[in-house]
C-alpha beads as a LAMMPS data file, in Angstrom:
LAMMPS data file: protein, C-alpha beads

104 atoms
103 bonds

1 atom types
1 bond types

-500.0 500.0 xlo xhi
-500.0 500.0 ylo yhi
-500.0 500.0 zlo zhi

Masses

1 110.0

Atoms # bond

1 1 1 386.912 -339.123 -372.572
2 1 1 386.781 -341.975 -370.077
3 1 1 386.675 -345.479 -371.458
4 1 1 384.048 -347.896 -370.294
5 1 1 385.105 -351.107 -368.567
6 1 1 384.087 -353.017 -371.701
7 1 1 386.286 -350.818 -373.883
8 1 1 389.219 -351.372 -371.535
9 1 1 388.688 -355.147 -371.690
10 1 1 388.516 -355.032 -375.489
11 1 1 391.682 -352.940 -375.654
12 1 1 393.599 -355.537 -373.628
13 1 1 392.195 -358.443 -375.658
14 1 1 393.310 -356.740 -378.894
15 1 1 396.884 -356.812 -377.538
16 1 1 397.026 -360.601 -377.080
17 1 1 399.645 -361.763 -379.576
18 1 1 398.783 -364.137 -382.385
19 1 1 399.392 -367.708 -381.220
20 1 1 399.095 -366.871 -377.521
21 1 1 396.292 -366.931 -374.944
22 1 1 395.443 -365.188 -371.711
23 1 1 392.804 -365.674 -369.033
24 1 1 389.779 -363.769 -367.849
25 1 1 391.474 -363.394 -364.464
26 1 1 394.731 -362.031 -365.875
27 1 1 392.782 -359.359 -367.747
28 1 1 390.772 -358.485 -364.621
29 1 1 393.955 -358.267 -362.522
30 1 1 395.651 -356.085 -365.132
31 1 1 392.719 -353.680 -365.195
32 1 1 392.624 -353.725 -361.360
33 1 1 388.892 -353.416 -361.510
34 1 1 386.258 -356.086 -361.691
35 1 1 386.603 -359.825 -361.778
36 1 1 387.205 -362.646 -364.224
37 1 1 383.440 -363.045 -364.429
38 1 1 383.060 -359.379 -365.423
39 1 1 385.649 -359.830 -368.190
40 1 1 383.671 -362.797 -369.519
41 1 1 380.490 -360.759 -369.387
42 1 1 382.150 -357.904 -371.273
43 1 1 383.291 -360.301 -374.000
44 1 1 379.788 -361.748 -374.331
45 1 1 378.442 -358.219 -374.859
46 1 1 380.835 -357.450 -377.727
47 1 1 379.249 -356.252 -380.940
48 1 1 380.728 -355.241 -384.308
49 1 1 380.690 -351.552 -383.387
50 1 1 383.693 -352.199 -381.142
51 1 1 385.736 -353.615 -384.027
52 1 1 387.591 -356.912 -384.188
53 1 1 388.400 -358.498 -380.841
54 1 1 390.254 -361.849 -380.779
55 1 1 388.153 -363.184 -377.902
56 1 1 389.028 -366.748 -378.921
57 1 1 392.403 -366.123 -377.230
58 1 1 390.806 -365.731 -373.774
59 1 1 390.459 -368.941 -371.752
60 1 1 389.868 -369.833 -368.117
61 1 1 392.636 -370.135 -365.516
62 1 1 393.198 -373.807 -366.400
63 1 1 393.407 -373.212 -370.142
64 1 1 389.924 -374.558 -370.816
65 1 1 387.834 -373.012 -373.600
66 1 1 384.933 -372.107 -371.316
67 1 1 383.694 -369.349 -373.620
68 1 1 383.295 -371.639 -376.628
69 1 1 379.498 -371.537 -376.605
70 1 1 379.533 -367.770 -377.179
71 1 1 380.962 -368.187 -380.685
72 1 1 379.226 -368.981 -384.002
73 1 1 379.630 -372.744 -383.480
74 1 1 381.033 -374.865 -380.604
75 1 1 384.431 -375.632 -382.199
76 1 1 385.041 -372.096 -383.484
77 1 1 387.315 -371.121 -380.605
78 1 1 389.464 -374.254 -380.938
79 1 1 389.563 -373.909 -384.738
80 1 1 390.758 -370.299 -384.533
81 1 1 393.432 -371.150 -381.964
82 1 1 394.647 -374.080 -384.074
83 1 1 394.936 -371.743 -387.098
84 1 1 397.333 -369.697 -384.944
85 1 1 399.414 -372.742 -384.022
86 1 1 397.914 -373.256 -380.559
87 1 1 397.302 -376.929 -379.909
88 1 1 393.926 -377.728 -378.361
89 1 1 392.789 -381.124 -377.079
90 1 1 389.481 -381.857 -375.342
91 1 1 388.632 -378.134 -375.224
92 1 1 391.856 -377.290 -373.406
93 1 1 395.023 -375.499 -374.542
94 1 1 397.909 -377.970 -374.633
95 1 1 401.083 -376.583 -373.018
96 1 1 398.919 -373.831 -371.578
97 1 1 401.665 -372.328 -369.380
98 1 1 403.928 -371.941 -372.439
99 1 1 401.218 -370.119 -374.409
100 1 1 400.060 -367.719 -371.685
101 1 1 400.438 -363.980 -372.270
102 1 1 400.378 -361.417 -369.488
103 1 1 399.996 -357.698 -370.311
104 1 1 402.941 -355.553 -369.268

Bonds

1 1 1 2
2 1 2 3
3 1 3 4
4 1 4 5
5 1 5 6
6 1 6 7
7 1 7 8
8 1 8 9
9 1 9 10
10 1 10 11
11 1 11 12
12 1 12 13
13 1 13 14
14 1 14 15
15 1 15 16
16 1 16 17
17 1 17 18
18 1 18 19
19 1 19 20
20 1 20 21
21 1 21 22
22 1 22 23
23 1 23 24
24 1 24 25
25 1 25 26
26 1 26 27
27 1 27 28
28 1 28 29
29 1 29 30
30 1 30 31
31 1 31 32
32 1 32 33
33 1 33 34
34 1 34 35
35 1 35 36
36 1 36 37
37 1 37 38
38 1 38 39
39 1 39 40
40 1 40 41
41 1 41 42
42 1 42 43
43 1 43 44
44 1 44 45
45 1 45 46
46 1 46 47
47 1 47 48
48 1 48 49
49 1 49 50
50 1 50 51
51 1 51 52
52 1 52 53
53 1 53 54
54 1 54 55
55 1 55 56
56 1 56 57
57 1 57 58
58 1 58 59
59 1 59 60
60 1 60 61
61 1 61 62
62 1 62 63
63 1 63 64
64 1 64 65
65 1 65 66
66 1 66 67
67 1 67 68
68 1 68 69
69 1 69 70
70 1 70 71
71 1 71 72
72 1 72 73
73 1 73 74
74 1 74 75
75 1 75 76
76 1 76 77
77 1 77 78
78 1 78 79
79 1 79 80
80 1 80 81
81 1 81 82
82 1 82 83
83 1 83 84
84 1 84 85
85 1 85 86
86 1 86 87
87 1 87 88
88 1 88 89
89 1 89 90
90 1 90 91
91 1 91 92
92 1 92 93
93 1 93 94
94 1 94 95
95 1 95 96
96 1 96 97
97 1 97 98
98 1 98 99
99 1 99 100
100 1 100 101
101 1 101 102
102 1 102 103
103 1 103 104
């Protein structure tokens, strides 16, 4: 059975290690199909039927929490990252380059 693009995005997002982040663009490049914008769209379309997806670990190319308004409340994304030991200031991951994860 072929996976949909959304399912492929979700599979990659599930692999992001606890305490790390990646970007929409890195996921798009890894999948070699689509764009960062398409990855963001896929994450916005997530529903419980796909299971748990740690979408709070996906940020923009500068480490900014651009997807924060897609969560239950505006600080949810930052709160979840902080619980994992990721420092966030002014809606941006501190030491972003040290926290970045790239799929193999």
